[in-house]
PLY file of the C-alpha trace (Angstrom):
ply
format ascii 1.0
element vertex 469
property float x
property float y
property float z
element edge 468
property int vertex1
property int vertex2
end_header
38.37 46.57 -11.70
35.26 44.96 -10.28
34.19 48.30 -8.81
34.54 50.01 -12.21
32.52 47.26 -13.90
29.76 47.58 -11.29
29.70 51.36 -11.76
29.39 51.00 -15.55
26.54 48.49 -15.17
24.77 50.78 -12.67
25.07 53.82 -14.95
23.85 51.79 -17.95
20.82 50.57 -15.99
20.07 54.08 -14.79
20.19 55.48 -18.33
18.05 52.62 -19.61
15.48 53.13 -16.85
15.35 56.90 -17.41
14.82 56.39 -21.14
12.23 53.66 -20.52
10.01 55.75 -18.26
10.76 59.16 -19.84
8.89 61.01 -17.13
9.47 63.48 -14.33
6.26 62.44 -12.59
6.36 59.50 -10.21
3.71 58.35 -7.72
4.92 56.52 -4.63
3.13 54.89 -1.73
3.92 52.42 1.04
1.01 50.46 2.52
0.30 47.27 4.40
-1.39 45.66 1.37
-0.13 45.69 -2.20
-3.46 46.66 -3.81
-3.88 49.61 -1.43
-0.33 50.82 -2.15
-1.09 50.61 -5.87
-4.26 52.70 -5.56
-2.51 55.29 -3.43
0.46 55.56 -5.81
-1.91 56.16 -8.75
-3.79 58.77 -6.75
-0.48 60.43 -5.88
0.47 60.59 -9.57
-2.95 61.94 -10.59
-2.78 64.68 -7.96
0.63 65.79 -9.23
-0.80 66.30 -12.71
-3.61 68.27 -11.11
-1.06 70.47 -9.31
0.80 71.15 -12.56
-2.44 72.01 -14.38
-3.80 74.31 -11.70
-0.50 76.13 -11.13
0.10 76.86 -14.83
-3.43 76.91 -16.21
-3.22 79.95 -18.50
-0.07 78.70 -20.23
-1.44 75.19 -20.79
-4.80 76.18 -22.31
-3.52 79.06 -24.43
-5.39 79.25 -27.76
-7.39 76.08 -27.09
-11.07 75.43 -27.93
-13.57 77.23 -25.66
-15.33 73.99 -24.62
-12.00 72.36 -23.70
-11.02 75.39 -21.62
-14.34 75.24 -19.75
-13.92 71.52 -19.14
-10.39 71.81 -17.79
-11.52 74.66 -15.50
-14.19 72.33 -14.16
-11.68 69.49 -13.71
-9.35 71.78 -11.76
-12.13 73.16 -9.57
-13.55 69.75 -8.68
-10.14 68.05 -8.34
-11.45 65.10 -10.35
-9.45 61.87 -10.57
-7.76 61.84 -13.96
-7.50 58.69 -16.12
-3.89 57.55 -16.44
-2.54 55.50 -19.37
1.03 54.32 -20.04
1.94 53.71 -16.42
4.42 51.15 -15.12
4.60 49.77 -11.59
7.69 48.82 -9.62
7.17 46.93 -6.37
9.49 46.42 -3.42
9.22 45.70 0.29
9.09 48.60 2.72
8.93 49.05 6.48
5.28 49.86 7.13
5.87 50.44 10.83
8.29 49.33 13.54
7.05 45.73 13.48
5.38 45.15 10.10
6.59 44.75 6.54
4.61 46.54 3.84
4.67 47.13 0.10
6.12 50.15 -1.66
4.68 50.79 -5.11
6.27 53.30 -7.46
4.22 54.16 -10.53
6.00 55.81 -13.46
4.17 57.87 -16.09
5.69 57.38 -19.56
4.78 60.74 -21.07
6.22 59.96 -24.52
4.17 56.77 -24.88
1.13 58.39 -23.23
0.83 61.10 -25.92
-0.02 58.45 -28.52
-2.50 56.63 -26.27
-4.34 59.81 -25.23
-4.54 61.01 -28.84
-6.04 57.66 -29.93
-8.51 57.67 -27.03
-9.61 61.24 -27.79
-10.24 60.39 -31.46
-12.15 57.23 -30.46
-14.36 59.16 -28.01
-14.96 61.89 -30.60
-16.26 59.28 -33.08
-18.54 57.76 -30.41
-19.90 61.23 -29.54
-20.58 61.99 -33.22
-22.40 58.64 -33.64
-24.57 59.39 -30.60
-25.36 62.86 -31.97
-26.55 61.25 -35.23
-28.72 58.82 -33.25
-30.18 61.72 -31.25
-31.37 63.41 -34.46
-33.41 60.32 -35.44
-34.73 59.47 -31.92
-38.52 59.61 -31.90
-39.52 59.08 -28.26
-38.59 61.04 -25.15
-37.33 57.83 -23.53
-34.97 57.15 -26.45
-33.71 60.76 -26.36
-33.13 60.53 -22.60
-31.07 57.33 -22.94
-28.92 58.81 -25.75
-28.38 62.07 -23.87
-27.25 60.30 -20.68
-24.83 58.18 -22.74
-23.61 61.36 -24.44
-23.00 62.98 -21.05
-20.89 60.00 -19.96
-18.81 60.10 -23.16
-18.33 63.88 -23.01
-17.15 63.67 -19.41
-14.65 60.97 -20.40
-13.56 63.12 -23.36
-13.00 66.10 -21.01
-10.89 64.08 -18.57
-8.70 62.60 -21.32
-8.27 66.04 -22.91
-7.22 67.44 -19.54
-4.25 65.04 -19.36
-3.53 65.53 -23.08
-3.25 69.29 -22.51
-0.82 68.61 -19.68
1.22 66.47 -22.10
1.13 69.33 -24.63
-0.62 67.26 -27.29
-1.01 69.48 -30.36
-4.16 70.01 -32.47
-6.64 68.44 -30.11
-9.93 67.63 -31.85
-12.99 69.56 -30.72
-16.59 68.48 -30.23
-19.68 70.55 -30.90
-21.42 69.44 -27.72
-20.58 70.43 -24.14
-21.70 69.08 -20.76
-23.76 72.20 -20.11
-25.64 71.84 -23.43
-26.44 68.18 -22.79
-27.57 68.91 -19.23
-29.87 71.66 -20.52
-31.49 69.20 -22.95
-31.84 66.67 -20.15
-33.49 69.27 -17.92
-36.11 69.86 -20.63
-36.74 66.11 -20.99
-36.27 65.07 -17.42
-38.99 63.36 -15.50
-39.55 65.18 -12.20
-40.04 63.51 -8.83
-42.09 64.77 -5.90
-40.16 62.71 -3.33
-36.48 62.13 -2.65
-37.11 58.42 -2.08
-38.61 57.93 -5.56
-35.83 59.97 -7.17
-33.13 57.98 -5.36
-34.79 54.69 -6.37
-34.93 55.71 -10.04
-31.29 56.85 -9.95
-30.02 53.71 -8.18
-31.39 51.47 -10.97
-28.74 52.96 -13.27
-25.82 51.82 -11.09
-25.89 48.03 -10.95
-22.23 47.34 -10.14
-21.03 45.58 -6.99
-18.71 47.10 -4.36
-19.74 50.76 -4.59
-18.80 53.51 -2.12
-21.60 56.10 -2.00
-21.05 59.79 -1.20
-23.68 62.45 -0.52
-24.27 64.95 -3.34
-22.55 68.34 -3.03
-23.94 71.74 -3.88
-22.08 72.67 -7.09
-18.35 72.45 -6.25
-18.49 73.08 -2.50
-17.48 70.62 0.19
-20.05 71.43 2.87
-22.77 68.77 2.90
-26.24 70.17 3.38
-29.23 68.58 5.09
-30.60 67.76 1.63
-27.35 66.01 0.64
-27.36 63.96 3.84
-30.97 62.83 3.36
-30.44 61.97 -0.30
-27.45 59.76 0.51
-29.50 57.95 3.16
-32.20 57.15 0.59
-29.90 56.06 -2.23
-28.05 53.77 0.21
-31.35 52.02 0.92
-31.25 50.80 -2.71
-27.48 50.30 -3.13
-25.41 48.11 -0.81
-22.49 50.33 0.18
-19.06 48.68 0.32
-16.12 49.47 2.64
-13.70 48.03 0.05
-15.01 49.67 -3.12
-14.18 49.06 -6.75
-16.40 52.00 -7.75
-17.09 55.50 -6.41
-20.58 57.00 -6.69
-20.56 60.75 -6.16
-22.96 63.54 -7.01
-23.57 67.25 -7.27
-26.66 69.38 -7.72
-27.72 72.82 -8.86
-30.81 74.74 -7.81
-33.21 75.75 -10.59
-36.23 78.04 -10.40
-38.60 75.09 -10.25
-36.51 72.41 -8.47
-33.14 70.73 -8.08
-31.21 69.14 -10.96
-29.00 66.39 -9.55
-26.17 64.54 -11.32
-24.58 61.33 -10.05
-21.55 59.70 -11.66
-20.01 56.26 -11.21
-16.21 56.11 -11.55
-13.75 53.24 -11.29
-12.01 53.57 -7.94
-8.47 52.86 -9.21
-8.37 54.43 -12.67
-10.90 57.25 -12.26
-12.58 56.14 -15.52
-16.18 57.36 -15.86
-18.52 54.36 -16.09
-21.84 56.20 -16.27
-23.47 59.55 -15.54
-27.17 59.90 -14.65
-29.47 62.80 -13.75
-32.78 63.40 -12.05
-34.88 66.45 -11.31
-36.62 66.92 -7.96
-39.62 69.22 -7.62
-39.63 71.73 -4.75
-42.16 69.59 -2.93
-39.51 66.85 -2.49
-37.17 68.99 -0.38
-39.37 71.85 0.87
-38.51 71.21 4.55
-34.78 70.60 4.01
-31.84 73.02 3.94
-30.20 72.70 0.52
-27.73 75.61 0.27
-24.38 75.70 2.17
-23.97 78.31 4.90
-20.29 79.10 4.42
-19.66 79.43 0.68
-17.51 82.55 1.12
-15.31 80.90 3.76
-14.82 77.78 1.63
-13.75 79.89 -1.35
-11.34 81.78 0.90
-9.79 78.57 2.28
-8.96 77.33 -1.23
-7.45 80.59 -2.50
-3.68 80.94 -2.56
-2.78 77.35 -1.70
0.94 76.62 -2.02
1.35 74.06 -4.81
4.60 72.38 -5.72
5.56 68.94 -6.96
9.00 69.24 -5.39
7.46 69.21 -1.92
3.84 68.28 -1.40
1.70 67.14 1.51
-1.72 65.55 1.62
-4.29 65.66 4.41
-7.35 63.42 4.38
-9.47 61.03 6.42
-9.75 57.26 6.04
-12.85 58.04 3.93
-10.90 60.30 1.56
-11.24 64.09 1.42
-14.29 64.89 -0.71
-18.00 65.01 0.25
-17.21 64.21 3.89
-20.20 63.91 6.21
-20.03 62.59 9.77
-22.85 61.97 12.24
-22.81 62.16 16.03
-20.78 59.33 17.59
-18.84 58.52 14.39
-15.04 58.69 14.32
-12.88 60.92 12.11
-9.40 59.47 11.47
-6.90 62.06 10.20
-4.09 60.93 7.86
-1.14 62.83 6.41
1.42 61.99 3.73
4.51 63.88 2.56
6.93 63.25 -0.31
9.89 64.65 1.69
10.95 64.84 5.35
9.49 68.00 6.85
7.63 69.83 9.59
3.96 70.79 9.77
1.26 72.20 12.03
-2.53 72.24 11.62
-5.03 75.02 12.26
-8.72 74.18 12.63
-11.40 76.67 11.55
-14.87 76.07 12.99
-18.01 77.50 11.38
-21.01 76.36 13.38
-24.27 78.15 14.19
-23.41 78.27 17.90
-19.79 79.37 17.52
-17.07 80.47 15.13
-13.41 80.19 16.11
-9.97 78.91 15.05
-7.61 76.70 17.03
-4.30 74.83 16.83
-4.41 71.01 16.68
-2.27 69.46 19.41
0.08 66.90 17.82
2.70 66.34 20.57
1.01 66.41 23.97
4.29 65.65 25.80
6.06 68.70 24.38
6.10 72.23 25.76
4.58 75.44 24.45
4.60 75.73 20.61
6.53 72.49 20.07
3.35 70.57 20.99
1.77 71.74 17.71
4.67 70.93 15.35
5.05 67.41 13.94
8.11 66.11 12.10
7.95 63.48 9.33
11.28 61.67 9.11
12.80 59.90 6.10
11.39 56.50 7.17
7.82 57.84 7.02
8.05 59.59 3.64
5.33 58.51 1.14
3.39 56.67 3.85
-0.01 57.61 5.24
0.54 58.49 8.90
-2.45 58.48 11.24
-2.50 61.61 13.39
-5.31 60.50 15.65
-9.01 59.74 15.90
-11.70 62.20 16.93
-15.29 61.42 17.94
-18.00 63.60 16.43
-20.06 65.50 18.99
-22.02 68.75 19.33
-21.89 71.51 18.28
-22.38 70.36 14.69
-21.56 72.25 11.51
-18.79 72.87 8.99
-15.09 72.61 9.83
-11.88 73.18 7.84
-8.39 71.98 8.70
-5.50 73.98 7.24
-2.10 72.24 7.18
1.06 74.32 6.80
4.24 72.36 5.99
7.89 73.12 5.33
11.21 71.37 4.95
12.40 73.91 7.55
11.40 73.82 11.25
8.15 75.78 11.72
8.44 76.42 15.46
8.69 80.19 14.93
5.77 80.27 12.47
3.12 78.84 14.83
0.44 81.54 15.47
-0.15 82.96 18.95
-2.88 81.22 20.94
-4.72 81.06 24.26
-5.91 77.89 26.01
-9.69 77.76 26.46
-10.69 75.64 29.46
-14.30 75.21 28.39
-13.52 73.66 24.98
-10.04 72.42 26.00
-8.69 73.88 22.76
-5.77 76.20 22.01
-7.72 79.00 20.34
-6.37 81.72 18.09
-7.35 85.31 18.75
-9.16 86.07 15.48
-12.29 84.71 13.81
-11.86 81.95 11.16
-11.71 84.30 8.14
-8.95 86.45 9.62
-7.15 83.41 11.05
-6.95 81.57 7.75
-5.50 84.66 6.02
-2.96 85.25 8.80
-1.92 81.57 8.93
-1.42 81.58 5.18
0.69 84.73 5.46
3.00 82.86 7.86
3.75 80.07 5.40
7.47 79.73 4.54
8.60 81.20 1.25
10.28 78.95 -1.30
14.03 79.26 -1.70
16.82 77.03 -2.95
17.20 75.23 0.37
13.68 75.02 1.77
10.20 74.42 0.38
6.73 75.11 1.72
3.42 73.37 1.04
-0.18 73.50 2.19
-3.23 71.26 2.30
-6.87 71.94 3.20
-9.48 69.44 4.39
-13.15 70.28 4.97
-15.93 68.17 6.49
-19.47 68.51 7.77
-20.86 67.11 11.05
-24.56 66.62 11.72
-26.68 65.26 14.55
0 1
1 2
2 3
3 4
4 5
5 6
6 7
7 8
8 9
9 10
10 11
11 12
12 13
13 14
14 15
15 16
16 17
17 18
18 19
19 20
20 21
21 22
22 23
23 24
24 25
25 26
26 27
27 28
28 29
29 30
30 31
31 32
32 33
33 34
34 35
35 36
36 37
37 38
38 39
39 40
40 41
41 42
42 43
43 44
44 45
45 46
46 47
47 48
48 49
49 50
50 51
51 52
52 53
53 54
54 55
55 56
56 57
57 58
58 59
59 60
60 61
61 62
62 63
63 64
64 65
65 66
66 67
67 68
68 69
69 70
70 71
71 72
72 73
73 74
74 75
75 76
76 77
77 78
78 79
79 80
80 81
81 82
82 83
83 84
84 85
85 86
86 87
87 88
88 89
89 90
90 91
91 92
92 93
93 94
94 95
95 96
96 97
97 98
98 99
99 100
100 101
101 102
102 103
103 104
104 105
105 106
106 107
107 108
108 109
109 110
110 111
111 112
112 113
113 114
114 115
115 116
116 117
117 118
118 119
119 120
120 121
121 122
122 123
123 124
124 125
125 126
126 127
127 128
128 129
129 130
130 131
131 132
132 133
133 134
134 135
135 136
136 137
137 138
138 139
139 140
140 141
141 142
142 143
143 144
144 145
145 146
146 147
147 148
148 149
149 150
150 151
151 152
152 153
153 154
154 155
155 156
156 157
157 158
158 159
159 160
160 161
161 162
162 163
163 164
164 165
165 166
166 167
167 168
168 169
169 170
170 171
171 172
172 173
173 174
174 175
175 176
176 177
177 178
178 179
179 180
180 181
181 182
182 183
183 184
184 185
185 186
186 187
187 188
188 189
189 190
190 191
191 192
192 193
193 194
194 195
195 196
196 197
197 198
198 199
199 200
200 201
201 202
202 203
203 204
204 205
205 206
206 207
207 208
208 209
209 210
210 211
211 212
212 213
213 214
214 215
215 216
216 217
217 218
218 219
219 220
220 221
221 222
222 223
223 224
224 225
225 226
226 227
227 228
228 229
229 230
230 231
231 232
232 233
233 234
234 235
235 236
236 237
237 238
238 239
239 240
240 241
241 242
242 243
243 244
244 245
245 246
246 247
247 248
248 249
249 250
250 251
251 252
252 253
253 254
254 255
255 256
256 257
257 258
258 259
259 260
260 261
261 262
262 263
263 264
264 265
265 266
266 267
267 268
268 269
269 270
270 271
271 272
272 273
273 274
274 275
275 276
276 277
277 278
278 279
279 280
280 281
281 282
282 283
283 284
284 285
285 286
286 287
287 288
288 289
289 290
290 291
291 292
292 293
293 294
294 295
295 296
296 297
297 298
298 299
299 300
300 301
301 302
302 303
303 304
304 305
305 306
306 307
307 308
308 309
309 310
310 311
311 312
312 313
313 314
314 315
315 316
316 317
317 318
318 319
319 320
320 321
321 322
322 323
323 324
324 325
325 326
326 327
327 328
328 329
329 330
330 331
331 332
332 333
333 334
334 335
335 336
336 337
337 338
338 339
339 340
340 341
341 342
342 343
343 344
344 345
345 346
346 347
347 348
348 349
349 350
350 351
351 352
352 353
353 354
354 355
355 356
356 357
357 358
358 359
359 360
360 361
361 362
362 363
363 364
364 365
365 366
366 367
367 368
368 369
369 370
370 371
371 372
372 373
373 374
374 375
375 376
376 377
377 378
378 379
379 380
380 381
381 382
382 383
383 384
384 385
385 386
386 387
387 388
388 389
389 390
390 391
391 392
392 393
393 394
394 395
395 396
396 397
397 398
398 399
399 400
400 401
401 402
402 403
403 404
404 405
405 406
406 407
407 408
408 409
409 410
410 411
411 412
412 413
413 414
414 415
415 416
416 417
417 418
418 419
419 420
420 421
421 422
422 423
423 424
424 425
425 426
426 427
427 428
428 429
429 430
430 431
431 432
432 433
433 434
434 435
435 436
436 437
437 438
438 439
439 440
440 441
441 442
442 443
443 444
444 445
445 446
446 447
447 448
448 449
449 450
450 451
451 452
452 453
453 454
454 455
455 456
456 457
457 458
458 459
459 460
460 461
461 462
462 463
463 464
464 465
465 466
466 467
467 468
């Protein structure tokens, strides 16, 4: 009788909980500190929405406004952090490692409640954008126009992010706005004060971001991950005016495009946890400012190839990043790269490295089990105890030759021992090199990924970073 009563109570609680959260999407993370676990769980949830959007893009944006379609394309391409409303956290203890207790945070996304909140936020932002447009019409000075346009850019970016999630939630009859990011940026380009030195431009830009605890990233060329010499130098200068924090509350990241007469650079400040856009600012640099610096990436075609055909699934997903994240990664000689992996299910994986450097181009297998024999040394298994935890795979010191490198992770719920590519040990580099160049290797490795079936799932992750002297 007691057992039956317990069963009834358990079923009732389960039904209540399911109805309360009303969501298939759940972010989970286990970390040593509660606040870190919370951030990681939110990031996990945001990335799942991104996966859903990118895998079913055409269906989601069908018959939507042209500006909204452009904005969601941009969000998907840049993998932007999406703002999440209507979330609920559940905390419990977890085993962080063999000796230490950690915190497991599960964040639930209440889709039913979220629809209302996103609709209200979209309408609120639309009104603010319309008010700013009215102000712009009456602005008399260039300075006043510049201030209104930069505020408009911030609001439009927020509008785009909120609309992106609303589209995922299938919110009907989304309101449209007459302005777009590209239109505002064009007006800013016409108004923008130009700078003849990077230092002056960085100083002007830094005065717009007066928050504490900011993590600063170098600006990227458009949507590519390779950091150029220009990006590296610009970050150095902006960090001379902003005190960079190792425990940030805000993320400052940038991108730039090359015009006929200079570079137009955009930096945005986002809240680290929520992804909310705080402010967006722009500057224009004359050619004189960067005339001796390399400002275009060398391997655009390879980077596009590495991001084509990625396996995306919410049922089984893996993440590969460094302790500094996975975007705008730049490392200098002597610095350390710490690789981290996380999986939402027990599974197997191996990693292929693709090196694009002026002195050499090659692909290799990353050794993950040095005590094992032959191909087993490249295959790593994540057991049930390590699911939803960030596992450190090792630390690597940056040394010559310098350039652009991509890591391609292939994962499966089935043992991958027979899928590991053929290799040859190179004594000079002490690496297990593949026989083809990086472009052919990345295509062949992708062709070896396990196909989805009812019993087993495959997944993939790509991480790119730049090293400089």
